[in-house]
C-alpha positions in Angstrom: 10.3 -9.4 -23.9 10.1 -10.5 -27.5 10.6 -13.9 -29.3 13.9 -14.0 -31.2 13.3 -17.2 -33.1 14.4 -16.9 -36.7 12.8 -17.9 -39.9 14.5 -21.3 -40.0 14.7 -24.3 -37.7 17.6 -26.3 -38.9 17.1 -26.8 -42.7 13.3 -26.2 -42.5 11.8 -22.7 -43.1 9.2 -21.7 -40.6 7.1 -18.6 -40.2 8.7 -16.0 -37.9 7.2 -15.7 -34.5 6.4 -12.0 -33.6 5.3 -12.5 -30.0 6.0 -9.5 -27.7 4.8 -8.7 -24.2 5.6 -6.6 -21.1 6.9 -8.4 -18.1 5.8 -7.4 -14.6 8.7 -6.6 -12.3 6.8 -7.5 -9.1 5.9 -10.9 -10.5 9.5 -11.6 -11.6 10.8 -10.7 -8.1 8.1 -12.9 -6.5 8.8 -15.9 -8.7 12.6 -15.6 -9.2 13.6 -14.0 -5.9 15.2 -10.7 -5.0 18.8 -11.9 -5.6 18.2 -13.3 -9.2 20.5 -11.4 -11.6 18.4 -9.6 -14.2 21.1 -10.2 -16.8 20.3 -13.9 -16.7 16.5 -13.4 -17.2 16.5 -14.2 -20.9 18.1 -17.6 -20.1 15.1 -18.6 -18.0 12.3 -17.4 -20.3 10.5 -19.2 -23.2 8.1 -17.9 -25.8 4.6 -18.9 -24.9 3.5 -18.9 -28.6 6.2 -21.0 -30.3 8.1 -22.5 -27.3 11.5 -21.1 -28.4 14.1 -20.5 -25.8 15.5 -17.7 -27.9 14.0 -14.5 -26.4 15.3 -11.0 -26.1 14.7 -8.9 -23.0 14.7 -5.1 -23.1 14.7 -2.9 -20.0 12.8 0.4 -20.1 12.7 2.9 -17.3 9.3 4.6 -16.9 9.1 8.3 -17.4 6.5 8.8 -14.6 8.5 7.9 -11.4 5.4 8.5 -9.2 4.0 5.1 -10.4 7.2 3.2 -9.4 7.1 1.6 -6.0 10.3 0.6 -4.2 10.6 -3.0 -3.0 10.6 -3.4 0.8 14.0 -3.6 2.3 15.1 -6.9 3.9 15.4 -6.9 7.6 18.1 -9.0 9.2 
């Protein structure tokens, strides 16, 4: 995730926020739920540094698949 706030807020020029961080998938599933659409994740996030709602989310698949754990399946 990175902040996508620009260099202007209305007519006022502000310094560009360059906040970037990695999001933990297990924490996102625990807080948002298994059925939350990942495509809507950026709508729910806010930059912790500047407070802007304009954030960009990038998805990256790890090259080492041995470290990836599958989520437990839901029993009915």
